MMTF fields as JSON, N, C-alpha, C and O atoms, coordinates in Angstrom:
{
  "mmtfVersion": "1.0.0",
  "mmtfProducer": "UNKNOWN",
  "numBonds": 471,
  "numAtoms": 472,
  "numGroups": 118,
  "numChains": 1,
  "numModels": 1,
  "chainsPerModel": [1],
  "groupsPerChain": [118],
  "chainIdList": ["A"],
  "bondAtomList": [4, 2, 8, 6, 12, 10, 16, 14, 20, 18, 24, 22, 28, 26, 32, 30, 36, 34, 40, 38, 44, 42, 48, 46, 52, 50, 56, 54, 60, 58, 64, 62, 68, 66, 72, 70, 76, 74, 80, 78, 84, 82, 88, 86, 92, 90, 96, 94, 100, 98, 104, 102, 108, 106, 112, 110, 116, 114, 120, 118, 124, 122, 128, 126, 132, 130, 136, 134, 140, 138, 144, 142, 148, 146, 152, 150, 156, 154, 160, 158, 164, 162, 168, 166, 172, 170, 176, 174, 180, 178, 184, 182, 188, 186, 192, 190, 196, 194, 200, 198, 204, 202, 208, 206, 212, 210, 216, 214, 220, 218, 224, 222, 228, 226, 232, 230, 236, 234, 240, 238, 244, 242, 248, 246, 252, 250, 256, 254, 260, 258, 264, 262, 268, 266, 272, 270, 276, 274, 280, 278, 284, 282, 288, 286, 292, 290, 296, 294, 300, 298, 304, 302, 308, 306, 312, 310, 316, 314, 320, 318, 324, 322, 328, 326, 332, 330, 336, 334, 340, 338, 344, 342, 348, 346, 352, 350, 356, 354, 360, 358, 364, 362, 368, 366, 372, 370, 376, 374, 380, 378, 384, 382, 388, 386, 392, 390, 396, 394, 400, 398, 404, 402, 408, 406, 412, 410, 416, 414, 420, 418, 424, 422, 428, 426, 432, 430, 436, 434, 440, 438, 444, 442, 448, 446, 452, 450, 456, 454, 460, 458, 464, 462, 468, 466],
  "bondOrderList": [1, 1, 1, 1, 1, 1, 1, 1, 1, 1, 1, 1, 1, 1, 1, 1, 1, 1, 1, 1, 1, 1, 1, 1, 1, 1, 1, 1, 1, 1, 1, 1, 1, 1, 1, 1, 1, 1, 1, 1, 1, 1, 1, 1, 1, 1, 1, 1, 1, 1, 1, 1, 1, 1, 1, 1, 1, 1, 1, 1, 1, 1, 1, 1, 1, 1, 1, 1, 1, 1, 1, 1, 1, 1, 1, 1, 1, 1, 1, 1, 1, 1, 1, 1, 1, 1, 1, 1, 1, 1, 1, 1, 1, 1, 1, 1, 1, 1, 1, 1, 1, 1, 1, 1, 1, 1, 1, 1, 1, 1, 1, 1, 1, 1, 1, 1, 1],
  "groupList": [{"groupName": "MET", "atomNameList": ["N", "CA", "C", "O"], "elementList": ["N", "C", "C", "O"], "formalChargeList": [0, 0, 0, 0], "bondAtomList": [1, 0, 2, 1, 3, 2], "bondOrderList": [1, 1, 2], "singleLetterCode": "M", "chemCompType": "L-PEPTIDE LINKING"}, {"groupName": "VAL", "atomNameList": ["N", "CA", "C", "O"], "elementList": ["N", "C", "C", "O"], "formalChargeList": [0, 0, 0, 0], "bondAtomList": [1, 0, 2, 1, 3, 2], "bondOrderList": [1, 1, 2], "singleLetterCode": "V", "chemCompType": "L-PEPTIDE LINKING"}, {"groupName": "PRO", "atomNameList": ["N", "CA", "C", "O"], "elementList": ["N", "C", "C", "O"], "formalChargeList": [0, 0, 0, 0], "bondAtomList": [1, 0, 2, 1, 3, 2], "bondOrderList": [1, 1, 2], "singleLetterCode": "P", "chemCompType": "L-PEPTIDE LINKING"}, {"groupName": "GLY", "atomNameList": ["N", "CA", "C", "O"], "elementList": ["N", "C", "C", "O"], "formalChargeList": [0, 0, 0, 0], "bondAtomList": [1, 0, 2, 1, 3, 2], "bondOrderList": [1, 1, 2], "singleLetterCode": "G", "chemCompType": "PEPTIDE LINKING"}, {"groupName": "THR", "atomNameList": ["N", "CA", "C", "O"], "elementList": ["N", "C", "C", "O"], "formalChargeList": [0, 0, 0, 0], "bondAtomList": [1, 0, 2, 1, 3, 2], "bondOrderList": [1, 1, 2], "singleLetterCode": "T", "chemCompType": "L-PEPTIDE LINKING"}, {"groupName": "SER", "atomNameList": ["N", "CA", "C", "O"], "elementList": ["N", "C", "C", "O"], "formalChargeList": [0, 0, 0, 0], "bondAtomList": [1, 0, 2, 1, 3, 2], "bondOrderList": [1, 1, 2], "singleLetterCode": "S", "chemCompType": "L-PEPTIDE LINKING"}, {"groupName": "ALA", "atomNameList": ["N", "CA", "C", "O"], "elementList": ["N", "C", "C", "O"], "formalChargeList": [0, 0, 0, 0], "bondAtomList": [1, 0, 2, 1, 3, 2], "bondOrderList": [1, 1, 2], "singleLetterCode": "A", "chemCompType": "L-PEPTIDE LINKING"}, {"groupName": "ARG", "atomNameList": ["N", "CA", "C", "O"], "elementList": ["N", "C", "C", "O"], "formalChargeList": [0, 0, 0, 0], "bondAtomList": [1, 0, 2, 1, 3, 2], "bondOrderList": [1, 1, 2], "singleLetterCode": "R", "chemCompType": "L-PEPTIDE LINKING"}, {"groupName": "GLN", "atomNameList": ["N", "CA", "C", "O"], "elementList": ["N", "C", "C", "O"], "formalChargeList": [0, 0, 0, 0], "bondAtomList": [1, 0, 2, 1, 3, 2], "bondOrderList": [1, 1, 2], "singleLetterCode": "Q", "chemCompType": "L-PEPTIDE LINKING"}, {"groupName": "TYR", "atomNameList": ["N", "CA", "C", "O"], "elementList": ["N", "C", "C", "O"], "formalChargeList": [0, 0, 0, 0], "bondAtomList": [1, 0, 2, 1, 3, 2], "bondOrderList": [1, 1, 2], "singleLetterCode": "Y", "chemCompType": "L-PEPTIDE LINKING"}, {"groupName": "ASP", "atomNameList": ["N", "CA", "C", "O"], "elementList": ["N", "C", "C", "O"], "formalChargeList": [0, 0, 0, 0], "bondAtomList": [1, 0, 2, 1, 3, 2], "bondOrderList": [1, 1, 2], "singleLetterCode": "D", "chemCompType": "L-PEPTIDE LINKING"}, {"groupName": "GLU", "atomNameList": ["N", "CA", "C", "O"], "elementList": ["N", "C", "C", "O"], "formalChargeList": [0, 0, 0, 0], "bondAtomList": [1, 0, 2, 1, 3, 2], "bondOrderList": [1, 1, 2], "singleLetterCode": "E", "chemCompType": "L-PEPTIDE LINKING"}, {"groupName": "LEU", "atomNameList": ["N", "CA", "C", "O"], "elementList": ["N", "C", "C", "O"], "formalChargeList": [0, 0, 0, 0], "bondAtomList": [1, 0, 2, 1, 3, 2], "bondOrderList": [1, 1, 2], "singleLetterCode": "L", "chemCompType": "L-PEPTIDE LINKING"}, {"groupName": "PHE", "atomNameList": ["N", "CA", "C", "O"], "elementList": ["N", "C", "C", "O"], "formalChargeList": [0, 0, 0, 0], "bondAtomList": [1, 0, 2, 1, 3, 2], "bondOrderList": [1, 1, 2], "singleLetterCode": "F", "chemCompType": "L-PEPTIDE LINKING"}, {"groupName": "LYS", "atomNameList": ["N", "CA", "C", "O"], "elementList": ["N", "C", "C", "O"], "formalChargeList": [0, 0, 0, 0], "bondAtomList": [1, 0, 2, 1, 3, 2], "bondOrderList": [1, 1, 2], "singleLetterCode": "K", "chemCompType": "L-PEPTIDE LINKING"}, {"groupName": "ILE", "atomNameList": ["N", "CA", "C", "O"], "elementList": ["N", "C", "C", "O"], "formalChargeList": [0, 0, 0, 0], "bondAtomList": [1, 0, 2, 1, 3, 2], "bondOrderList": [1, 1, 2], "singleLetterCode": "I", "chemCompType": "L-PEPTIDE LINKING"}, {"groupName": "CYS", "atomNameList": ["N", "CA", "C", "O"], "elementList": ["N", "C", "C", "O"], "formalChargeList": [0, 0, 0, 0], "bondAtomList": [1, 0, 2, 1, 3, 2], "bondOrderList": [1, 1, 2], "singleLetterCode": "C", "chemCompType": "L-PEPTIDE LINKING"}, {"groupName": "TRP", "atomNameList": ["N", "CA", "C", "O"], "elementList": ["N", "C", "C", "O"], "formalChargeList": [0, 0, 0, 0], "bondAtomList": [1, 0, 2, 1, 3, 2], "bondOrderList": [1, 1, 2], "singleLetterCode": "W", "chemCompType": "L-PEPTIDE LINKING"}, {"groupName": "ASN", "atomNameList": ["N", "CA", "C", "O"], "elementList": ["N", "C", "C", "O"], "formalChargeList": [0, 0, 0, 0], "bondAtomList": [1, 0, 2, 1, 3, 2], "bondOrderList": [1, 1, 2], "singleLetterCode": "N", "chemCompType": "L-PEPTIDE LINKING"}, {"groupName": "HIS", "atomNameList": ["N", "CA", "C", "O"], "elementList": ["N", "C", "C", "O"], "formalChargeList": [0, 0, 0, 0], "bondAtomList": [1, 0, 2, 1, 3, 2], "bondOrderList": [1, 1, 2], "singleLetterCode": "H", "chemCompType": "L-PEPTIDE LINKING"}],
  "groupTypeList": [0, 1, 2, 3, 2, 4, 5, 0, 4, 6, 4, 1, 7, 8, 6, 9, 6, 10, 10, 1, 3, 5, 2, 10, 1, 11, 12, 10, 11, 13, 6, 5, 10, 9, 13, 10, 12, 11, 11, 5, 12, 14, 7, 12, 12, 5, 13, 10, 3, 5, 15, 6, 15, 3, 5, 3, 11, 3, 0, 6, 16, 12, 17, 3, 6, 12, 14, 5, 1, 12, 7, 2, 3, 10, 1, 1, 1, 5, 3, 6, 18, 3, 15, 9, 3, 8, 1, 7, 16, 11, 12, 1, 5, 3, 6, 16, 12, 19, 1, 10, 5, 19, 4, 7, 7, 10, 12, 7, 4, 17, 7, 14, 3, 12, 6, 2, 12, 5],
  "groupIdList": [1, 2, 3, 4, 5, 6, 7, 8, 9, 10, 11, 12, 13, 14, 15, 16, 17, 18, 19, 20, 21, 22, 23, 24, 25, 26, 27, 28, 29, 30, 31, 32, 33, 34, 35, 36, 37, 38, 39, 40, 41, 42, 43, 44, 45, 46, 47, 48, 49, 50, 51, 52, 53, 54, 55, 56, 57, 58, 59, 60, 61, 62, 63, 64, 65, 66, 67, 68, 69, 70, 71, 72, 73, 74, 75, 76, 77, 78, 79, 80, 81, 82, 83, 84, 85, 86, 87, 88, 89, 90, 91, 92, 93, 94, 95, 96, 97, 98, 99, 100, 101, 102, 103, 104, 105, 106, 107, 108, 109, 110, 111, 112, 113, 114, 115, 116, 117, 118],
  "secStructList": [7, 7, 7, 1, 1, 7, 7, 7, 7, 2, 2, 2, 2, 2, 2, 2, 2, 1, 7, 7, 7, 7, 6, 6, 6, 7, 2, 2, 2, 2, 2, 2, 2, 2, 2, 2, 2, 2, 2, 2, 2, 2, 2, 2, 2, 6, 7, 7, 1, 7, 7, 7, 7, 7, 7, 1, 7, 2, 2, 2, 2, 2, 2, 2, 2, 2, 2, 2, 2, 7, 7, 6, 6, 7, 7, 7, 7, 7, 7, 7, 7, 1, 2, 2, 2, 2, 2, 2, 2, 2, 2, 2, 2, 2, 6, 6, 7, 7, 7, 7, 4, 4, 4, 7, 7, 7, 4, 4, 4, 6, 6, 1, 7, 7, 7, 7, 7, 7],
  "xCoordList": [0.801, 0.0, 0.847, 0.317, 2.129, 2.997, 4.205, 4.605, 4.792, 5.999, 7.121, 7.19, 7.97, 9.016, 10.359, 10.444, 11.377, 11.309, 11.123, 11.742, 10.28, 10.046, 9.601, 9.046, 9.849, 9.4, 8.252, 8.262, 7.271, 6.143, 6.13, 6.412, 5.799, 5.689, 4.419, 3.544, 4.34, 3.153, 1.9, 0.823, 2.038, 0.894, 0.353, -0.859, 1.259, 0.84, 0.203, -0.833, 0.812, 0.228, -1.169, -2.064, -1.356, -2.681, -3.683, -4.84, -3.248, -4.148, -4.618, -5.768, -3.737, -4.132, -5.146, -5.915, -5.151, -6.07, -7.47, -8.429, -7.59, -8.903, -9.841, -9.437, -11.088, -12.109, -12.505, -12.798, -12.512, -12.947, -14.082, -14.214, -14.887, -16.018, -15.572, -14.602, -16.271, -16.019, -17.058, -18.247, -16.637, -17.617, -18.575, -19.643, -18.207, -19.064, -20.106, -21.165, -19.808, -20.668, -21.258, -22.454, -20.42, -20.83, -20.735, -19.892, -21.587, -21.49, -21.572, -20.793, -22.493, -22.647, -21.385, -20.928, -20.823, -19.609, -18.433, -17.666, -18.295, -17.2, -17.335, -16.356, -18.534, -18.751, -18.44, -17.839, -18.845, -18.563, -17.056, -16.567, -16.323, -14.86, -14.232, -13.318, -14.723, -14.178, -14.35, -13.399, -15.566, -15.822, -15.099, -14.685, -14.94, -14.136, -12.686, -12.068, -12.151, -10.778, -10.652, -9.673, -11.638, -11.63, -11.566, -10.776, -12.384, -12.382, -11.061, -10.558, -10.499, -9.203, -8.112, -7.27, -8.125, -7.127, -7.287, -6.292, -8.514, -8.745, -8.164, -7.527, -8.39, -7.829, -6.303, -5.637, -5.756, -4.305, -3.651, -2.592, -4.288, -3.726, -4.174, -3.758, -5.023, -5.616, -6.199, -5.857, -7.075, -7.622, -9.143, -9.755, -9.753, -11.213, -11.886, -13.107, -11.127, -11.705, -12.083, -12.071, -12.417, -12.784, -11.532, -10.502, -11.631, -10.535, -11.052, -12.132, -10.282, -10.602, -9.511, -8.326, -9.891, -8.936, -8.836, -9.828, -7.633, -7.419, -7.607, -6.949, -8.5, -8.761, -8.188, -8.604, -7.248, -6.617, -5.209, -4.767, -4.515, -3.132, -2.262, -2.722, -1.02, -0.143, 0.007, 0.074, 0.062, 0.227, -0.991, -0.861, -2.172, -3.365, -3.214, -3.589, -2.666, -2.44, -1.336, -1.434, -0.285, 0.785, 0.246, 0.59, -0.594, -1.211, -2.023, -1.921, -2.822, -3.615, -2.743, -3.058, -1.643, -0.727, -0.101, -0.014, 0.335, 0.929, -0.063, 0.279, -1.282, -2.294, -2.685, -3.141, -2.514, -2.893, -1.854, -2.207, -0.585, 0.451, 1.208, 1.815, 1.192, 1.975, 1.118, -0.059, 1.73, 1.07, 1.929, 3.14, 1.322, 2.115, 3.264, 3.087, 4.431, 5.633, 6.497, 7.667, 5.949, 6.751, 7.803, 7.591, 8.926, 10.003, 9.965, 9.903, 10.003, 10.002, 11.299, 11.64, 12.015, 13.221, 12.891, 12.554, 12.988, 12.681, 13.696, 13.804, 14.433, 15.395, 14.686, 13.895, 14.96, 14.377, 15.265, 15.987, 15.203, 16.094, 15.398, 15.341, 14.882, 14.171, 12.712, 12.321, 11.925, 10.533, 9.741, 8.934, 9.938, 9.165, 9.555, 8.689, 10.834, 11.255, 10.705, 10.3, 10.69, 10.132, 8.64, 8.152, 7.934, 6.499, 6.271, 5.332, 7.13, 6.996, 7.123, 6.341, 8.102, 8.261, 7.013, 6.58, 6.436, 5.22, 4.046, 3.222, 3.959, 2.893, 3.018, 2.025, 4.251, 4.465, 4.062, 3.406, 4.449, 4.047, 2.531, 1.94, 1.903, 0.454, -0.283, -1.455, 0.393, -0.217, -0.085, -0.251, 0.214, 0.346, 1.504, 1.452, 2.539, 3.738, 4.854, 4.879, 5.764, 6.849, 7.923, 8.33, 8.37, 9.508, 10.587, 10.414, 11.713, 12.794, 13.256, 13.357, 13.531, 13.91, 15.205, 15.392, 16.105, 17.366, 17.173, 18.085, 16.008, 15.774, 15.093, 15.01, 14.605, 13.959, 15.035, 16.005, 14.839, 15.807, 15.11, 13.961, 15.827, 15.337, 15.426, 16.486, 14.34, 14.298, 15.368, 15.805, 15.784, 16.804, 18.172, 19.047, 18.381, 19.7, 19.702, 20.622, 18.714, 18.61, 19.759, 19.97, 20.503, 21.637, 22.874, 23.83, 22.855, 23.992, 23.839, 22.726, 24.96, 24.929, 24.609, 24.689, 24.247, 23.982, 25.243, 25.994, 25.478, 26.584, 26.169, 25.016, 27.088, 26.736, 26.309, 26.85, 25.331, 24.91, 25.908, 26.377, 26.232, 27.176, 26.458, 27.092],
  "yCoordList": [-1.2, 0.0, 1.268, 2.354, 1.162, 2.337, 2.029, 0.872, 3.081, 2.822, 2.423, 2.899, 1.583, 1.113, 1.149, 1.552, 0.764, 0.271, 1.437, 2.49, 1.229, 2.254, 1.583, 0.484, 2.25, 1.752, 2.626, 3.841, 2.004, 2.76, 2.631, 1.57, 3.732, 3.711, 2.955, 2.708, 2.599, 1.899, 2.754, 2.227, 4.066, 4.966, 4.897, 4.859, 4.88, 4.802, 3.45, 3.379, 2.375, 1.041, 0.957, 0.346, 1.569, 1.567, 2.351, 1.948, 3.464, 4.252, 3.433, 3.552, 2.605, 1.737, 0.68, 0.177, 0.344, -0.682, -0.127, -0.89, 1.198, 1.797, 1.578, 1.655, 1.307, 1.122, 2.485, 3.414, 2.596, 3.83, 3.487, 2.347, 4.476, 4.245, 3.927, 4.496, 3.034, 2.678, 3.361, 3.309, 4.004, 4.652, 3.649, 4.033, 2.38, 1.355, 0.827, 0.356, 0.902, 0.263, 1.274, 1.245, 2.15, 3.087, 4.519, 5.293, 4.861, 6.14, 7.327, 8.271, 7.298, 8.439, 8.681, 9.818, 7.608, 7.744, 8.199, 9.074, 7.607, 7.984, 9.447, 10.193, 9.858, 11.235, 12.215, 13.263, 11.879, 12.739, 12.898, 14.013, 11.787, 11.838, 12.638, 13.431, 12.428, 13.111, 14.624, 15.379, 15.067, 16.504, 17.129, 18.286, 16.386, 16.881, 17.084, 18.094, 16.122, 16.241, 17.414, 18.158, 17.579, 18.692, 20.033, 20.904, 20.199, 21.442, 21.633, 22.754, 20.566, 20.658, 21.1, 21.929, 20.549, 20.938, 22.401, 23.103, 22.866, 24.276, 25.192, 26.198, 24.837, 25.646, 25.589, 26.616, 24.39, 24.212, 25.003, 25.603, 25.002, 25.664, 27.114, 27.799, 27.585, 28.929, 29.121, 30.069, 28.217, 28.158, 28.195, 27.494, 29.018, 29.143, 28.367, 28.217, 27.872, 27.208, 25.766, 25.292, 25.088, 23.672, 22.812, 23.123, 21.744, 20.787, 19.416, 18.999, 18.729, 17.338, 16.464, 16.707, 15.479, 14.588, 13.32, 12.622, 13.031, 11.828, 10.584, 10.411, 9.724, 8.49, 7.338, 7.094, 6.636, 5.526, 5.345, 6.047, 4.406, 4.196, 5.312, 6.102, 5.377, 6.479, 6.725, 7.874, 5.657, 5.83, 6.495, 7.16, 6.327, 7.0, 8.511, 9.272, 8.939, 10.368, 10.892, 12.004, 10.101, 10.508, 10.659, 11.615, 9.726, 9.802, 11.094, 11.794, 11.407, 12.636, 13.874, 14.821, 13.871, 15.011, 15.168, 16.28, 14.058, 14.129, 14.685, 15.567, 14.178, 14.626, 16.083, 16.753, 16.578, 17.953, 18.976, 20.091, 18.608, 19.619, 19.456, 20.417, 18.281, 18.062, 18.205, 17.844, 18.736, 18.899, 18.24, 18.113, 17.818, 17.237, 18.169, 19.378, 17.581, 18.347, 18.638, 18.985, 18.506, 18.711, 17.612, 16.486, 17.953, 16.988, 16.55, 17.381, 15.245, 14.686, 13.916, 13.054, 14.223, 13.479, 12.635, 13.164, 11.339, 10.431, 9.308, 8.566, 9.185, 8.097, 6.765, 6.572, 5.855, 4.509, 3.674, 2.79, 3.963, 3.352, 2.23, 2.231, 1.294, 0.192, 0.206, 0.889, -0.548, -0.737, 0.566, 0.8, 1.428, 2.665, 3.639, 4.308, 3.73, 4.579, 4.079, 4.871, 2.776, 2.182, 2.506, 2.843, 2.403, 2.713, 4.189, 4.527, 5.077, 6.499, 6.702, 7.446, 6.048, 6.165, 5.665, 6.268, 4.572, 4.042, 4.998, 5.146, 5.647, 6.621, 7.796, 8.262, 8.272, 9.387, 8.975, 9.74, 7.779, 7.284, 7.164, 7.507, 6.682, 6.522, 7.842, 7.898, 8.908, 10.236, 10.864, 12.073, 10.032, 10.475, 11.445, 12.337, 11.265, 12.071, 11.181, 9.978, 11.78, 11.018, 10.706, 11.579, 9.475, 9.071, 8.61, 7.617, 9.336, 8.971, 7.551, 7.111, 6.846, 5.438, 5.27, 4.247, 6.248, 6.079, 6.214, 5.896, 6.678, 6.761, 5.513, 5.313, 4.674, 3.433, 2.406, 2.249, 1.723, 0.721, -0.608, -0.677, -1.653, -2.991, -3.15, -2.922, -3.533, -3.619, -4.551, -4.387, -5.52, -6.458, -5.805, -6.343, -4.65, -4.007, -2.701, -1.9, -2.461, -1.162, -0.859, 0.305, -1.857, -1.595, -1.102, -0.631, -1.208, -0.747, 0.739, 1.231, 1.447, 2.878, 3.175, 2.298, 4.42, 4.878, 5.497, 6.159, 5.29, 5.962, 7.405, 7.654, 8.362, 9.763, 9.941, 9.302, 10.819, 11.142, 12.118, 13.033, 11.92, 12.859, 13.864, 14.733],
  "zCoordList": [0.0, 0.0, 0.0, -0.236, 0.255, 0.251, -0.63, -0.759, -1.242, -2.017, -1.079, 0.054, -1.532, -0.644, -1.31, -2.47, -0.665, 0.718, 1.69, 1.545, 2.654, 3.662, 4.954, 4.943, 6.045, 7.346, 7.815, 7.618, 8.433, 8.966, 10.478, 11.035, 11.126, 12.583, 12.975, 12.145, 14.235, 14.741, 14.556, 14.279, 14.708, 14.531, 13.107, 12.897, 12.132, 10.731, 10.448, 9.787, 10.943, 10.74, 11.34, 10.756, 12.502, 13.13, 12.285, 12.163, 11.704, 10.851, 9.657, 9.236, 9.111, 7.992, 8.437, 7.617, 9.716, 10.213, 10.473, 10.591, 10.562, 10.827, 9.647, 8.487, 9.966, 8.941, 8.378, 9.131, 7.073, 6.412, 5.457, 5.01, 5.158, 4.266, 2.852, 2.35, 2.229, 0.836, -0.038, 0.274, -1.133, -1.997, -2.634, -3.11, -2.648, -3.24, -2.261, -2.675, -0.959, 0.035, 1.02, 1.311, 1.52, 2.574, 2.06, 2.514, 1.128, 0.435, 1.389, 1.259, 2.338, 3.248, 4.071, 4.193, 4.635, 5.449, 4.588, 4.99, 3.41, 2.527, 2.108, 2.139, 1.719, 1.276, 2.403, 2.168, 3.615, 4.762, 4.968, 5.153, 4.934, 5.075, 3.937, 4.16, 2.72, 1.542, 1.679, 1.479, 2.02, 2.113, 3.301, 3.227, 4.395, 5.519, 5.088, 5.424, 4.345, 3.852, 2.892, 2.94, 2.023, 1.074, 1.811, 1.444, 2.837, 3.613, 4.355, 4.436, 4.891, 5.578, 4.612, 4.958, 3.403, 2.406, 2.006, 1.823, 1.869, 1.531, 2.604, 2.292, 3.879, 4.97, 4.952, 5.08, 4.795, 4.787, 3.66, 3.847, 2.488, 1.311, 1.161, 0.227, 2.079, 1.963, 0.569, -0.138, 0.191, -1.166, -1.106, -0.3, -1.963, -1.966, -3.09, -3.079, -4.055, -5.22, -4.954, -3.818, -6.03, -5.946, -5.848, -6.445, -5.099, -4.956, -5.363, -4.944, -6.172, -6.521, -5.925, -6.152, -5.187, -4.538, -5.373, -5.582, -5.845, -6.648, -5.807, -4.781, -6.24, -5.513, -6.311, -7.444, -5.736, -6.431, -5.921, -5.012, -6.506, -6.096, -6.665, -7.49, -6.229, -6.584, -8.07, -8.507, -8.855, -10.298, -10.931, -11.959, -10.337, -10.857, -10.703, -11.595, -9.569, -9.356, -10.262, -10.78, -10.457, -11.363, -12.78, -13.476, -13.21, -14.54, -14.671, -15.679, -13.658, -13.688, -13.759, -14.481, -13.011, -13.044, -14.424, -14.945, -15.017, -16.359, -17.368, -18.156, -17.348, -18.305, -18.072, -18.998, -16.853, -16.537, -16.978, -17.36, -16.929, -17.166, -18.472, -18.946, -19.063, -20.275, -21.519, -21.532, -22.558, -23.847, -24.913, -24.735, -26.022, -27.115, -27.49, -27.633, -27.644, -27.962, -26.751, -26.906, -25.537, -24.335, -24.231, -24.681, -23.637, -23.424, -21.964, -21.057, -21.749, -20.4, -20.209, -21.019, -19.149, -18.815, -17.591, -16.531, -17.745, -16.643, -16.653, -17.629, -15.576, -15.499, -15.362, -14.439, -16.263, -16.182, -15.276, -15.736, -13.991, -13.006, -12.254, -11.025, -12.989, -12.357, -12.765, -13.712, -12.046, -12.44, -12.403, -13.303, -11.396, -11.32, -12.421, -12.985, -12.735, -13.847, -15.165, -16.016, -15.338, -16.555, -16.669, -17.747, -15.563, -15.572, -15.894, -16.615, -15.361, -15.7, -17.195, -17.787, -17.821, -19.277, -19.997, -20.979, -19.518, -20.136, -19.946, -20.848, -18.785, -18.559, -19.517, -20.076, -19.704, -20.627, -22.039, -22.746, -22.449, -23.77, -23.859, -24.882, -22.798, -22.786, -22.793, -23.165, -22.384, -22.401, -23.787, -23.95, -24.775, -26.167, -26.347, -27.193, -25.552, -25.694, -26.21, -25.95, -26.934, -27.545, -26.507, -25.74, -26.491, -25.667, -26.627, -27.334, -26.654, -27.573, -27.316, -26.17, -28.39, -28.262, -27.482, -26.822, -27.54, -26.808, -25.299, -24.535, -24.858, -23.417, -22.886, -21.674, -23.787, -23.342, -23.034, -23.774, -21.937, -21.528, -21.341, -20.907, -21.676, -21.369, -19.854, -19.27, -19.222, -17.766, -17.206, -16.067, -18.002, -17.51, -17.391, -16.713, -18.036, -18.02, -17.235, -17.4, -16.395, -15.75, -14.803, -14.463, -14.368, -13.474, -14.222, -13.605, -15.541, -16.333, -16.628, -16.814, -16.671, -16.948, -18.404, -19.264, -18.665, -20.025, -20.599, -19.882, -21.867, -22.544, -22.812, -23.166, -22.65, -22.917, -24.375, -25.276, -24.587, -25.95, -26.55, -25.873, -27.821, -28.442, -29.29, -29.889]
}
């Protein structure tokens, strides 16, 4: 449930154990928690506009961020340094943006360095 490797304190582990409303089953409880969080974020950010909270795993939020800020023709530099870097490259490609072939790496060789471009 969290990117790793990372250690979580007992307090964080306990928070993960708490029951929270599911939008599929407990709509009223989930909606209440969602709107409370929305108001807390507005206060924290000193923001009066609308806030949309991305619901999903981390890559869903990354996908939303990419689609929000990147436009065709933008250049994205992302180190393919293992599985997460490889997934970032795939997300950029999936966002209909060009990924130069020399930046794509075979996942089996990610521990090897890149030769400088001339």
